[in-house]
C-alpha positions in Angstrom: 0.0 0.0 0.0 2.9 2.3 0.9 4.5 1.5 -2.5 1.3 2.5 -4.3 1.0 5.7 -2.3 4.6 6.6 -3.1 4.1 5.9 -6.8 1.1 8.2 -6.8 3.0 11.0 -5.2 5.9 10.4 -7.7 3.6 10.6 -10.7 1.9 13.7 -9.3 5.2 15.4 -8.8 6.2 14.5 -12.4 3.0 16.0 -13.8 3.6 19.2 -11.8 7.2 19.4 -13.1 6.1 18.8 -16.7 3.7 21.7 -16.6 5.8 24.2 -14.7 9.2 23.8 -16.4 9.5 25.7 -19.7 9.8 23.2 -22.5 13.0 23.8 -24.4 13.2 20.2 -25.8 11.1 21.3 -28.8 13.5 24.1 -29.8 15.0 24.6 -33.2 17.1 22.0 -34.9 19.7 22.5 -37.6 17.8 23.1 -40.8 14.7 24.7 -39.1 13.6 28.2 -40.0 13.8 30.6 -37.0 11.1 33.1 -36.6 12.0 36.8 -36.1 11.5 38.6 -32.8 11.2 42.2 -31.4 13.2 42.6 -28.2 14.3 45.7 -26.2 18.0 46.6 -26.6 20.0 48.2 -23.9 19.6 51.6 -25.7 15.8 51.3 -25.1 15.0 50.6 -28.8 13.3 47.5 -30.1 15.4 45.3 -32.3 14.4 42.7 -34.9 16.5 40.6 -37.2 14.7 42.1 -40.2 16.0 45.5 -39.2 19.5 44.4 -40.3 18.7 44.6 -44.0 22.3 44.1 -45.2 22.9 41.0 -43.1 23.6 37.6 -44.8 22.8 35.9 -41.5 23.1 36.3 -37.8 25.2 35.0 -34.8 22.5 34.8 -32.2 24.0 34.2 -28.7 22.0 33.7 -25.6 24.1 35.1 -22.8 23.9 37.1 -19.6 25.7 39.3 -17.0 26.2 37.1 -14.0 27.3 33.7 -15.4 31.1 33.1 -15.2 31.0 31.2 -18.5 29.2 34.1 -20.2 31.7 36.6 -18.7 34.6 34.4 -19.9 33.3 34.7 -23.4 32.4 38.4 -23.5 35.6 39.6 -25.2 35.4 36.7 -27.7 31.8 37.7 -28.5 33.0 41.2 -29.2 35.7 39.9 -31.4 33.2 37.7 -33.3 31.0 40.8 -33.9 33.9 43.0 -35.0 35.2 40.3 -37.4 31.9 39.1 -38.9 29.5 42.1 -38.8 31.3 43.8 -41.7 31.0 40.5 -43.6 27.3 40.2 -43.1 27.0 38.1 -39.9 26.5 40.4 -36.9 26.2 39.2 -33.3 22.8 39.5 -31.7 23.0 38.8 -28.0 19.9 38.0 -25.9 19.7 37.7 -22.2 17.2 34.9 -21.5 17.2 35.0 -17.7 14.3 36.0 -15.4 15.6 39.1 -13.6 13.4 38.2 -10.6 15.5 35.1 -10.2 18.8 36.6 -11.0 19.1 40.3 -10.0 22.4 40.8 -11.8 20.6 40.1 -15.1 18.1 42.9 -14.7 17.7 45.4 -17.6 19.5 48.2 -15.8 22.4 45.8 -15.0 22.5 44.8 -18.7 22.8 48.5 -19.6 25.7 48.8 -17.1 27.5 45.8 -18.4 27.1 46.8 -22.1 28.6 50.2 -21.3 31.4 48.8 -19.2 32.4 46.2 -21.8 31.7 48.5 -24.7 29.5 45.9 -26.5 29.5 46.5 -30.3 26.3 44.5 -30.8 22.7 44.6 -29.6 22.2 43.2 -26.1 18.5 42.3 -25.9 16.3 41.3 -23.0 14.0 38.3 -23.6 11.3 39.9 -21.5 8.7 37.3 -20.5 11.1 34.6 -21.6 9.2 33.8 -24.8 12.1 33.6 -27.3 14.7 31.3 -25.7 12.2 28.3 -25.5 11.5 28.7 -29.2 15.2 28.3 -29.9 15.7 25.6 -27.3 18.5 27.4 -25.6 19.4 25.9 -22.2 22.7 27.6 -21.4 24.5 31.0 -21.3 26.2 31.3 -23.6 24.4 29.2 -26.3 25.0 30.0 -30.0 22.6 29.8 -32.9 24.0 30.7 -36.3 21.3 31.6 -38.9 21.6 32.0 -42.6 19.3 34.4 -44.3 17.6 32.6 -47.2 14.6 33.1 -49.5 12.5 31.0 -47.1 13.7 32.7 -44.0 16.5 32.5 -41.4 17.7 28.9 -41.5 19.5 27.5 -38.5 23.0 26.3 -39.6 24.8 25.7 -36.3 23.8 25.3 -32.6 26.1 25.0 -29.6 29.3 26.4 -28.2 31.5 29.3 -29.4 34.6 27.2 -29.1 36.1 24.3 -27.2 37.7 26.0 -24.2 35.8 28.6 -22.1 38.6 28.8 -19.5 41.6 29.7 -21.7 41.2 31.4 -25.1 44.8 30.8 -25.9 44.3 27.0 -25.6 41.3 26.9 -28.0 41.7 24.3 -30.7 38.2 24.4 -32.3 36.5 27.7 -33.0 33.1 26.2 -33.9 31.2 29.5 -34.4 33.9 31.0 -36.6 34.2 27.8 -38.7 30.5 27.7 -39.3 30.3 31.4 -40.4 33.4 31.0 -42.6 31.9 28.0 -44.3 28.6 29.9 -45.0 30.5 32.9 -46.3 32.4 30.5 -48.6 29.2 28.9 -49.9 30.1 25.6 -48.2 28.3 23.2 -45.9 29.0 23.7 -42.2 31.1 20.7 -41.2 30.3 20.7 -37.5 26.7 21.6 -37.1 26.1 20.9 -33.4 28.2 21.0 -30.3 27.4 20.9 -26.6 26.9 24.4 -25.2 28.9 24.8 -22.0 27.6 27.4 -19.5 25.1 28.3 -16.8 21.6 27.1 -16.9 19.0 29.6 -17.9 17.1 31.0 -14.9 13.3 30.7 -15.5 
């Protein structure tokens, strides 16, 4: 009888969890077409992908202020933007965290961080956390490289920026750069997915 009661409690807990945790398992896969969004930038203006009319694609990175992994990659994200924006692949950074759960990721704190680090790219707030579940992002940072095509913005790469968050000088595989280089050369992306390493998104 106790076993049956325990099983009932376990199933009830599972149902509660299933309906309270945001579902990111159904996010984009490589080859999917990503929908556009309109999110508030740190300058107070709303930003959409379609606003960047000269772009050939986008390096969309879910990142945030507080996470040590995200902080470790900030300079590399700036470098990515400086290198690829002029070639048609700008960085678009999105903070997916709930500021009520992580105060350091509030909009005013985002503005402070962007100013302090002199971000060269839009740093957007996923207010209401509606965009990151569509993408299926689970970490900060988590990269999605999109290619602008006639049928929309097609996902070409999902995962990490490179293979060493701790030490940039020890990086051996620059996944995001390799993916954009391949797209710019009209080639297929060799490594389409890697495991994103970072902090869990705070829902």
